[in-house]
C-alpha positions as CSV (number, residue, x, y, z in Angstrom):
1,M,114.3,283.7,14.5
2,K,115.3,287.5,15.0
3,V,113.2,290.8,14.7
4,S,116.6,291.4,12.8
5,D,115.8,288.4,10.5
6,I,112.6,289.7,9.0
7,M,112.6,293.8,9.4
8,T,112.8,295.9,7.0
9,K,115.9,297.9,7.5
10,G,115.9,301.9,8.1
11,V,113.5,304.0,8.6
12,V,110.9,306.0,6.6
13,S,109.1,309.4,8.0
14,V,107.2,312.4,7.2
15,E,107.3,315.5,8.3
16,T,103.8,316.3,10.9
17,S,103.0,319.2,8.4
18,S,103.3,316.8,5.3
19,S,99.7,315.5,3.9
20,I,98.6,312.2,4.1
21,A,97.9,312.4,0.7
22,T,102.6,312.5,1.4
23,A,102.4,309.5,3.5
24,A,100.2,307.5,1.4
25,E,103.0,308.0,-1.9
26,V,105.8,307.7,0.6
27,M,104.5,304.6,1.7
28,R,103.3,303.5,-1.9
29,A,106.9,304.4,-3.4
30,N,108.6,302.4,-0.5
31,G,106.9,299.4,-0.5
32,I,105.9,299.8,3.0
33,G,102.5,300.4,5.4
34,S,103.2,303.0,7.3
35,V,105.5,306.1,8.2
36,L,106.9,307.6,11.1
37,V,105.8,311.9,11.7
38,S,109.1,313.4,12.9
39,K,109.0,317.4,13.6
40,A,112.4,318.8,13.4
41,N,114.4,315.8,12.7
42,M,112.8,314.6,16.5
43,I,110.2,311.2,15.4
44,E,106.7,312.1,16.6
45,G,104.6,309.1,16.1
46,I,103.4,307.2,12.9
47,V,100.6,306.5,10.1
48,S,99.7,303.8,8.9
49,E,97.5,302.3,5.8
50,L,94.7,302.0,8.6
51,D,95.1,305.1,10.5
52,I,94.7,306.9,6.8
53,V,91.9,305.0,5.7
54,L,89.7,305.3,9.1
55,K,90.8,308.9,10.8
56,A,90.3,310.2,7.2
57,V,89.0,309.0,4.0
58,A,86.2,307.2,5.7
59,K,85.2,310.4,7.3
60,G,85.4,312.0,3.6
61,H,88.2,314.2,4.5
62,D,89.9,315.5,1.5
63,P,93.5,313.4,1.7
64,N,95.3,317.3,1.0
65,S,94.4,318.8,3.7
66,I,95.1,316.3,6.5
67,Q,98.9,316.6,8.1
68,A,100.3,313.5,9.3
69,G,100.6,314.9,12.8
70,E,96.8,315.2,12.8
71,I,95.9,311.4,12.1
72,M,99.4,310.1,13.8
73,T,99.5,307.7,16.8
74,A,101.8,309.4,19.1
75,G,104.0,307.5,21.3
76,L,105.7,305.0,20.0
77,I,105.4,301.4,20.6
78,T,108.7,299.3,20.1
79,C,111.0,296.3,19.9
80,S,114.3,295.9,20.2
81,E,116.6,294.0,16.9
82,D,117.3,291.5,19.3
83,Q,114.2,290.6,20.8
84,S,112.7,287.3,19.1
85,V,109.7,287.8,16.1
86,D,107.8,285.7,18.9
87,D,108.1,288.4,21.9
88,A,107.2,291.1,19.0
89,L,104.7,289.4,18.2
90,S,102.9,289.7,21.7
91,I,103.7,293.1,21.9
92,M,101.8,293.6,19.1
93,R,98.2,292.1,20.5
94,D,99.1,292.8,23.8
95,Q,99.1,296.9,22.6
96,S,97.0,296.0,19.4
97,V,99.2,298.1,16.9
98,H,100.1,296.4,13.5
99,H,103.6,297.8,13.1
100,L,106.4,297.9,15.7
101,V,109.2,300.6,15.7
102,V,112.9,298.2,15.4
103,L,115.5,299.7,18.2
104,N,119.3,298.9,18.2
105,K,121.3,298.3,21.1
106,A,121.6,302.2,21.1
107,G,118.2,303.3,21.5
108,N,118.1,304.4,17.2
109,A,115.2,303.3,15.3
110,V,117.0,301.1,12.4
111,G,114.3,299.6,10.8
112,M,109.9,298.3,10.7
113,L,108.3,295.4,11.6
114,S,104.8,294.7,10.2
115,L,102.3,292.1,11.4
116,G,102.6,291.2,7.3
117,D,106.5,291.2,7.8
118,I,105.6,288.2,10.2
119,L,103.7,286.8,8.1
120,L,104.9,285.7,5.9
121,S,108.1,284.9,7.3
122,A,106.2,281.8,8.9
123,V,105.1,280.8,5.1
124,P,108.1,279.9,3.1
125,A,108.9,281.3,-0.1
126,G,107.3,279.3,-3.4
127,S,104.9,278.2,-1.1
128,K,101.6,277.9,-2.6
129,K,99.4,276.5,0.2
């Protein structure tokens, strides 16, 4: 199975200056667990739900006063849409991440792949086991 078969197509981003409360709302509205963080239309990093919880909320910070750029993980971990899901899972394991930015052959971000996407693809639809 290829990454393109199970990835979330399209990318969603917030500005580095956006509050993490805004980032969380964007994630909720789009049903996703991470957003890319950009500055002047250039991708700078990624913020996940876990980043917000561990780097801000658990430390007692106000989500409205922390910017996405302050807690983002810089340096994106990527995979190709043509790679196998097994290869993508290996990248996640080796890099200790739960989300990968999916690139097309031209090197453009075309989607996201999460550990959740992989897990859902492993369980047949309608399965109750």
